[in-house]
C-alpha positions as CSV (number, residue, x, y, z in Angstrom):
1,M,-156.9,114.3,164.4
2,L,-155.7,111.0,163.3
3,N,-153.8,109.1,165.8
4,Q,-150.8,107.1,165.0
5,N,-152.6,103.9,164.6
6,D,-155.1,105.4,162.2
7,K,-152.3,106.8,160.2
8,I,-150.5,103.5,160.0
9,E,-153.7,101.8,159.1
10,R,-154.5,104.3,156.4
11,F,-150.9,104.0,155.2
12,S,-151.3,100.3,155.2
13,E,-154.5,100.5,153.2
14,I,-152.8,102.7,150.6
15,I,-149.8,100.4,150.4
16,N,-152.2,97.4,150.1
17,K,-154.2,99.2,147.5
18,N,-151.0,100.0,145.6
19,A,-149.7,96.5,146.0
20,L,-153.0,95.1,144.8
21,S,-153.0,97.4,141.9
22,Q,-149.4,96.5,141.1
23,C,-150.2,92.8,141.6
24,K,-153.2,93.1,139.1
25,K,-150.9,94.9,136.7
26,I,-148.2,92.2,137.0
27,E,-150.9,89.5,136.7
28,K,-152.2,91.2,133.5
29,Q,-148.7,91.5,132.1
30,T,-147.9,87.9,133.2
31,E,-151.1,86.7,131.6
32,K,-150.4,88.7,128.4
33,F,-146.8,87.3,128.4
34,R,-148.1,83.7,129.0
35,K,-150.6,84.0,126.2
36,E,-147.9,85.4,123.8
37,Q,-145.5,82.7,124.8
38,L,-148.3,80.0,124.4
39,K,-149.3,81.5,121.0
40,D,-145.6,81.5,120.0
41,L,-145.1,77.9,121.2
42,E,-148.3,76.8,119.4
43,S,-147.2,78.5,116.2
44,K,-143.7,76.9,116.4
45,A,-145.2,73.5,117.3
46,K,-147.7,73.8,114.4
47,A,-144.9,74.8,112.0
48,E,-142.7,71.9,113.2
49,L,-145.7,69.5,112.9
50,E,-146.5,70.7,109.4
51,S,-142.8,70.3,108.4
52,R,-142.7,66.8,109.8
53,L,-146.0,65.9,108.2
54,E,-144.8,67.3,104.9
55,Y,-141.5,65.4,105.2
56,E,-143.3,62.1,106.1
57,A,-145.8,62.6,103.3
58,Q,-143.0,63.2,100.9
59,R,-141.1,60.2,102.2
60,I,-144.1,58.0,101.9
61,T,-144.9,59.3,98.4
62,T,-141.2,58.7,97.3
63,R,-141.3,55.2,98.8
64,K,-144.6,54.5,97.2
65,G,-143.3,55.8,93.8
66,S,-140.2,53.6,94.1
67,R,-142.3,50.6,95.0
68,I,-144.7,51.2,92.1
69,S,-141.7,51.7,89.7
70,A,-140.2,48.5,90.9
71,L,-143.5,46.6,90.5
72,V,-144.1,48.1,87.0
73,S,-140.5,47.2,86.0
74,Q,-140.9,43.6,87.3
75,S,-144.2,43.3,85.6
76,K,-142.7,44.4,82.3
77,K,-139.9,41.9,82.7
78,N,-142.4,39.1,83.4
79,L,-144.5,40.2,80.5
80,A,-141.5,40.3,78.2
81,K,-140.4,36.9,79.3
82,K,-144.0,35.5,78.8
83,R,-144.2,37.2,75.4
84,E,-140.9,35.6,74.4
85,E,-142.1,32.2,75.6
86,I,-145.3,32.5,73.5
87,T,-143.4,33.8,70.5
88,S,-140.8,31.0,70.8
89,S,-143.5,28.4,71.1
90,V,-145.3,29.7,68.0
91,F,-142.1,29.8,66.0
92,E,-141.0,26.3,67.2
93,K,-144.2,25.0,65.6
94,V,-143.4,27.1,62.5
95,N,-139.9,25.6,62.3
96,E,-141.4,22.1,62.6
97,K,-143.8,22.8,59.8
98,L,-141.0,24.2,57.7
99,A,-138.9,21.1,58.3
100,A,-141.8,19.0,57.1
101,F,-142.3,21.3,54.1
102,T,-138.6,20.9,53.0
103,K,-139.3,17.2,52.7
104,S,-142.3,17.7,50.4
105,A,-142.6,18.0,46.6
106,D,-143.7,21.6,47.1
107,Y,-140.3,22.5,48.4
108,V,-138.7,21.9,45.0
109,S,-141.2,24.4,43.4
110,F,-140.4,26.9,46.2
111,L,-136.7,26.5,45.7
112,R,-137.1,27.0,41.9
113,K,-139.0,30.2,42.4
114,S,-136.6,31.4,45.0
115,I,-133.5,30.7,43.0
116,T,-135.1,32.2,39.8
117,S,-135.8,35.4,41.8
118,L,-132.3,35.5,43.3
119,V,-130.7,35.1,39.8
120,A,-132.9,38.0,38.5
121,E,-131.6,40.1,41.4
122,I,-127.9,39.1,41.1
123,G,-127.7,38.6,37.3
124,D,-126.2,35.8,35.2
125,G,-123.4,33.9,36.7
126,A,-125.0,33.8,40.1
127,V,-123.5,31.4,42.7
128,I,-126.4,29.8,44.7
129,Y,-125.9,28.8,48.3
130,V,-128.2,26.1,49.9
131,R,-128.2,23.7,52.8
132,E,-125.8,20.8,52.3
133,S,-128.8,18.4,52.3
134,D,-130.3,20.5,49.4
135,L,-127.3,20.3,47.1
136,P,-128.2,17.0,45.5
137,L,-131.8,18.2,44.9
138,C,-130.6,21.4,43.3
139,R,-128.0,19.7,41.1
140,E,-130.6,17.1,39.9
141,K,-133.8,19.0,39.6
142,L,-132.8,22.7,39.4
143,A,-129.7,22.7,37.3
144,D,-131.8,23.9,34.3
145,I,-132.4,27.4,35.8
146,K,-130.7,30.0,33.6
147,G,-128.1,32.2,35.0
148,V,-126.9,29.8,37.7
149,A,-123.1,29.4,37.6
150,A,-122.9,26.9,40.5
151,F,-124.6,25.5,43.6
152,E,-122.6,25.6,46.8
153,K,-123.3,24.5,50.4
154,S,-123.8,27.1,53.1
155,G,-123.4,26.3,56.8
156,D,-125.5,29.4,57.6
157,I,-128.7,28.0,56.1
158,K,-130.3,25.5,58.5
159,L,-134.0,25.6,57.6
160,G,-133.9,25.8,53.8
161,G,-134.2,28.3,51.0
162,A,-131.2,29.9,49.2
163,S,-129.0,32.9,49.0
164,A,-126.8,34.1,46.1
165,S,-123.8,36.2,45.2
166,N,-122.2,37.2,42.0
167,A,-118.9,35.5,41.0
168,E,-116.9,38.2,42.6
169,R,-118.9,38.1,45.8
170,T,-119.6,41.8,45.8
171,V,-123.3,41.5,45.5
172,F,-125.5,39.3,47.7
173,A,-129.1,38.4,47.9
174,V,-130.9,36.3,50.5
175,D,-134.2,34.3,50.3
176,T,-133.7,31.7,53.0
177,L,-136.4,30.3,55.2
178,E,-134.5,31.7,58.2
179,S,-134.7,35.2,56.8
180,R,-138.4,34.8,56.1
181,V,-139.1,33.4,59.6
182,A,-137.1,36.3,61.2
183,A,-139.2,38.8,59.3
184,Q,-142.4,37.1,60.3
185,R,-141.2,36.9,63.9
186,E,-140.9,40.7,63.9
187,L,-144.3,41.1,62.3
188,F,-145.7,38.7,64.8
189,K,-144.3,40.8,67.7
190,E,-145.8,44.0,66.2
191,R,-149.2,42.6,65.4
192,S,-149.9,39.9,68.0
193,A,-151.2,42.3,70.6
194,L,-148.7,41.0,73.1
195,S,-147.5,44.5,73.9
196,I,-145.6,45.2,77.1
197,E,-146.6,48.9,77.3
C-alpha cells in the first residue's frame, strides 16, 4: 500500500505532468498567437509602407511633371523671344533696304506697276493713296496712268507703295510695302525653321 507521502508524490507528479502539458499547450497557443499577431503586424506594416511609397512616388512624379512643364514653358518663352529677336533683326534690314529702294529710280517703276494694278482692281476713278513724300513724285511722273482720279497722302503708309479706293470709298485695295513686308514676315516665320514646337 501506498503511504501518504507516496500518494502526495504521485499526486504531485500528475499535477506537474498536467501543469507541464497545460504549459506546453499555452506555449503553443501563445506561439501561434504571437506568429499570427506578427504576421498581421507585418502585413499591416507592409501595406502602410506600400501606401507611403506609392504616395511618395506619386508626389515625386507630380513634382517632376510640374517642374518639367515649367521648364518646357520657360524654354518655349525663351525660344519665342529669340525667334522674335531674329525675325525683327532680319526685317529691320529689310526695312533699311526698302528705304534705300524708295530713293532709287526703280521705285518709280515699282509705283507705276503697283498703281496700274490697283486701278485695274478698283476701276476708273480710283483715288490713290501714297506717302506724303511720294505725292510730288506721283503727280510729276505718274499722272499719266489711266483711271487715276487723284493722288492723296496717307498717314498709314510709312515705307512706300500705294493703296486705292473708289470715289465713294466703298471698295479698297492695298499694295503697300508694309503689307508686302507683313506677308513676307508671316512666310518667314512659317518657313524659317525657327519653330518653337
